[in-house]
BADRENVEX-773687 format. One record per residue: residue number from 1; x, y, z of N, C-alpha, C, O, CB in turn. Coordinates in steps of 0.1 Angstrom, whole numbers. Glycine has a CB too. Example, Ala and Ser with C-alpha at 12.3 -4.5 7.8 and 13.67 -1.06 7.14 Angstrom:
# BADRENVEX-773687
PT,k,n_x,n_y,n_z,ca_x,ca_y,ca_z,c_x,c_y,c_z,o_x,o_y,o_z,cb_x,cb_y,cb_z
PT,1,132,-57,78,123,-45,78,132,-33,78,142,-33,85,113,-45,90 $
PT,2,128,-22,71,137,-11,71,129,0,79,134,11,80,141,-6,57 $
***
This chain:
# BADRENVEX-773687
PT,k,n_x,n_y,n_z,ca_x,ca_y,ca_z,c_x,c_y,c_z,o_x,o_y,o_z,cb_x,cb_y,cb_z
PT,1,296,56,69,281,53,60,281,66,50,280,78,54,263,52,71 $
PT,2,283,64,38,281,75,27,267,79,25,258,74,31,286,70,15 $
PT,3,266,90,16,251,98,14,243,87,6,231,89,5,251,115,5 $
PT,4,249,78,1,243,70,-9,230,63,-2,220,61,-8,255,58,-14 $
PT,5,231,59,11,221,51,16,209,62,20,198,57,22,228,43,28 $
PT,6,212,75,22,201,84,24,193,86,11,182,91,13,207,96,28 $
PT,7,198,82,-1,189,83,-14,180,73,-16,174,73,-26,196,83,-26 $
PT,8,178,63,-5,166,54,-8,153,58,-1,152,65,10,169,38,-4 $
PT,9,143,53,-9,130,59,-2,127,45,9,127,34,5,114,62,-15 $
PT,10,126,49,21,127,40,31,111,35,34,108,24,36,135,47,44 $
PT,11,103,47,34,88,42,37,79,49,25,77,61,21,82,49,54 $
PT,12,74,37,19,66,40,8,53,48,10,49,55,1,62,28,2 $
PT,13,48,47,21,34,52,27,38,68,25,29,75,21,31,47,44 $
PT,14,49,74,28,55,87,27,51,92,13,44,102,12,71,86,29 $
PT,15,56,86,3,53,91,-10,37,94,-13,34,104,-18,57,81,-20 $
PT,16,28,83,-8,14,88,-10,12,100,-2,9,110,-7,4,79,-6 $
PT,17,15,97,9,11,113,18,16,125,12,9,135,13,18,113,34 $
PT,18,28,125,7,34,136,0,25,140,-12,21,151,-12,48,131,-6 $
PT,19,22,130,-21,13,131,-34,0,136,-30,-4,145,-37,11,117,-40 $
PT,20,-6,132,-20,-19,139,-14,-18,154,-11,-26,162,-15,-23,132,1 $
PT,21,-7,155,-3,-3,169,0,-2,179,-9,-7,190,-8,8,170,6 $
PT,22,6,176,-20,12,186,-28,3,196,-36,8,207,-41,19,178,-36 $
PT,23,-10,193,-38,-19,201,-44,-23,214,-36,-27,225,-41,-30,193,-47 $
PT,24,-21,211,-23,-25,222,-13,-11,232,-8,-10,240,1,-33,213,2 $
PT,25,-2,228,-17,11,238,-15,11,248,-26,3,248,-36,26,229,-16 $
PT,26,20,257,-23,19,268,-34,28,262,-43,36,253,-41,24,283,-30 $
PT,27,27,270,-55,33,268,-67,50,265,-67,54,256,-72,29,280,-77 $
PT,28,56,273,-61,69,272,-60,75,260,-53,84,253,-56,74,284,-54 $
PT,29,67,258,-42,70,246,-35,68,232,-40,75,222,-38,63,246,-25 $
PT,30,58,233,-47,52,223,-55,63,219,-66,65,207,-68,39,229,-63 $
PT,31,70,228,-73,80,225,-83,93,220,-76,101,212,-81,84,238,-92 $
PT,32,95,226,-63,108,221,-59,108,209,-53,118,202,-52,114,230,-49 $
PT,33,96,204,-47,92,190,-43,92,181,-55,99,171,-55,78,190,-36 $
PT,34,85,184,-65,85,173,-78,99,173,-82,103,162,-86,75,177,-92 $
PT,35,108,183,-83,121,183,-88,130,174,-80,136,165,-85,128,197,-89 $
PT,36,130,175,-66,136,167,-58,132,151,-58,140,141,-56,133,173,-45 $
PT,37,118,151,-60,113,137,-60,119,129,-73,125,118,-72,97,136,-61 $
PT,38,118,136,-84,125,132,-97,138,128,-97,142,118,-103,125,142,-107 $
PT,39,145,135,-89,158,134,-84,161,122,-75,170,114,-78,162,146,-77 $
PT,40,155,121,-67,157,109,-55,153,96,-63,159,85,-61,147,112,-40 $
PT,41,143,96,-72,137,83,-78,147,79,-90,150,68,-94,119,85,-84 $
PT,42,152,89,-95,159,83,-105,174,81,-103,182,79,-112,157,91,-116 $
PT,43,177,81,-89,191,76,-84,192,63,-85,203,59,-88,193,80,-70 $
PT,44,181,54,-82,186,42,-81,172,34,-88,160,38,-89,192,39,-64 $
PT,45,177,22,-90,169,11,-97,156,8,-84,144,7,-85,180,-5,-101 $
PT,46,165,7,-70,154,4,-61,142,15,-60,130,12,-59,161,2,-47 $
PT,47,144,26,-60,134,38,-58,124,35,-69,112,32,-67,141,54,-59 $
PT,48,131,36,-81,121,33,-94,113,21,-90,100,22,-89,129,29,-109 $
PT,49,119,10,-87,108,-3,-85,99,2,-74,87,-2,-75,115,-17,-80 $
PT,50,103,8,-64,95,11,-52,83,20,-57,72,19,-52,105,19,-41 $
PT,51,85,27,-66,75,39,-71,65,31,-83,54,34,-85,85,53,-78 $
PT,52,71,21,-89,64,11,-98,55,3,-90,44,0,-95,72,3,-106 $
PT,53,59,-2,-80,52,-13,-71,39,-4,-65,28,-9,-63,62,-20,-58 $
PT,54,42,9,-62,31,16,-56,21,22,-66,12,29,-63,36,29,-47 $
PT,55,23,18,-79,13,23,-89,9,38,-90,-3,42,-91,2,15,-87 $
PT,56,19,45,-90,18,59,-88,12,67,-100,6,78,-99,31,64,-84 $
PT,57,14,58,-113,10,66,-125,-3,70,-126,-6,81,-129,12,58,-137 $
PT,58,-14,61,-122,-28,67,-123,-30,80,-114,-37,89,-118,-38,56,-120 $
PT,59,-24,80,-101,-25,91,-93,-20,103,-99,-26,113,-99,-18,89,-80 $
PT,60,-7,101,-105,1,113,-109,-7,119,-121,-9,131,-122,18,109,-113 $
PT,61,-12,111,-130,-21,116,-142,-33,122,-138,-38,130,-145,-24,105,-152 $
PT,62,-39,119,-126,-49,126,-120,-45,138,-113,-53,148,-112,-55,118,-112 $
PT,63,-34,139,-109,-27,152,-105,-28,162,-117,-32,174,-116,-10,149,-101 $
PT,64,-23,156,-129,-20,165,-139,-35,171,-144,-36,183,-147,-10,158,-152 $
PT,65,-45,163,-144,-58,168,-146,-62,180,-138,-69,189,-143,-67,157,-143 $
PT,66,-57,178,-127,-62,189,-117,-56,202,-119,-61,213,-116,-59,184,-101 $
PT,67,-43,202,-126,-35,217,-129,-45,223,-139,-45,220,-151,-18,215,-136 $
PT,68,-53,232,-134,-63,238,-143,-57,251,-147,-59,254,-159,-77,240,-137 $
PT,69,-50,261,-140,-47,273,-145,-35,272,-151,-28,262,-151,-47,283,-136 $
PT,70,-30,285,-158,-20,286,-168,-9,286,-157,1,280,-162,-20,299,-178 $
PT,71,-7,290,-145,6,290,-139,11,278,-134,22,276,-130,7,299,-128 $
PT,72,-1,266,-134,-1,252,-130,5,244,-141,7,232,-139,-15,247,-128 $
PT,73,10,251,-154,16,243,-164,28,238,-162,32,227,-167,17,249,-175 $
PT,74,36,246,-154,51,239,-151,48,228,-141,56,219,-142,61,250,-143 $
PT,75,40,227,-133,37,218,-123,33,207,-129,35,196,-124,28,223,-114 $
PT,76,26,208,-140,19,196,-147,31,190,-156,30,178,-160,6,202,-157 $
PT,77,41,198,-159,52,194,-167,62,186,-159,69,177,-164,58,206,-174 $
PT,78,63,190,-146,71,185,-136,66,168,-132,73,158,-129,70,196,-122 $
PT,79,52,170,-132,45,155,-129,47,145,-139,51,133,-137,30,156,-129 $
PT,80,45,151,-152,47,143,-164,62,140,-165,65,128,-168,42,152,-177 $
PT,81,72,149,-161,87,143,-161,89,131,-151,95,121,-155,98,154,-156 $
PT,82,82,131,-138,82,121,-129,74,109,-135,79,98,-134,76,125,-115 $
PT,83,63,109,-142,57,99,-148,67,92,-157,70,80,-157,44,104,-155 $
PT,84,74,101,-166,82,95,-176,95,89,-169,101,79,-175,84,104,-187 $
PT,85,99,95,-157,110,88,-151,107,72,-145,113,62,-147,115,98,-138 $
PT,86,94,73,-137,92,60,-132,87,50,-143,89,38,-142,83,61,-121 $
PT,87,80,57,-155,77,46,-165,87,41,-173,86,31,-180,68,51,-173 $
PT,88,101,48,-171,114,43,-180,118,29,-174,126,22,-180,129,54,-179 $
PT,89,112,25,-162,116,15,-155,104,4,-158,108,-7,-162,118,19,-140 $
PT,90,93,5,-156,82,-3,-157,70,3,-161,67,14,-156,80,-10,-145 $
PT,91,62,-4,-169,48,3,-174,38,-9,-175,42,-19,-182,49,12,-189 $
PT,92,27,-9,-169,18,-19,-170,11,-14,-184,12,-3,-190,8,-22,-156 $
PT,93,3,-25,-187,-4,-23,-200,-18,-12,-197,-21,-2,-204,-10,-39,-205 $
PT,94,-23,-17,-183,-33,-6,-179,-27,7,-180,-33,16,-185,-38,-8,-167 $
PT,95,-15,8,-173,-11,23,-172,-8,31,-184,-10,43,-185,0,23,-164 $
PT,96,-1,20,-193,-1,26,-208,-14,30,-213,-14,41,-219,4,16,-218 $
PT,97,-25,23,-213,-38,27,-217,-43,41,-211,-48,51,-217,-49,16,-214 $
PT,98,-42,40,-197,-44,53,-192,-36,66,-194,-41,77,-195,-44,53,-179 $
PT,99,-25,62,-195,-15,73,-202,-18,78,-215,-18,90,-217,-1,68,-203 $
PT,100,-21,70,-224,-27,72,-239,-39,79,-238,-40,89,-245,-29,58,-246 $
PT,101,-49,75,-229,-63,82,-227,-60,97,-225,-65,107,-231,-72,75,-214 $
PT,102,-51,98,-215,-48,111,-208,-42,121,-217,-45,133,-216,-37,109,-197 $
PT,103,-34,115,-228,-28,124,-236,-37,126,-251,-32,130,-261,-12,119,-238 $
PT,104,-50,121,-251,-58,122,-262,-61,135,-264,-64,141,-254,-70,115,-261 $
PT,105,-60,141,-274,-63,155,-279,-78,155,-283,-84,145,-289,-53,159,-291 $
PT,106,-85,167,-281,-97,170,-287,-96,183,-293,-91,192,-286,-107,168,-279 $
PT,107,-101,184,-305,-98,196,-314,-86,202,-314,-84,214,-311,-107,206,-313 $
PT,108,-75,192,-317,-60,195,-316,-56,204,-303,-48,213,-303,-55,204,-329 $
PT,109,-63,199,-294,-58,206,-278,-58,194,-268,-66,185,-267,-69,219,-271 $
PT,110,-49,196,-261,-45,184,-251,-54,187,-238,-51,197,-232,-28,185,-248 $
PT,111,-63,178,-234,-75,180,-224,-66,173,-212,-61,162,-211,-92,170,-230 $
PT,112,-66,182,-204,-62,177,-189,-70,173,-182,-67,168,-171,-56,185,-181 $
***
């Protein structure tokens, strides 16, 4: 059996638990986990479909808004990259509205 089968997300609940725990981890570990998650999700349509089924976009946008300090900008960028990865597969109208609301600028500055 090849490593390809290990690239599939087997337990969707584990993704939710991971996303709930991420804000409590140090910056470097958050960056590494987001990068690995982006890589795993992007490897297969099955993983993309699972993430879209879980409706992770609203939760990820909330996580971006919680990145308040300057050293969290890189983490916010990785979360945005993850959102871009999963929305390249599917994006509902409600998720699109939420994404556009999140990206609305005030006084030419992006409000997180």
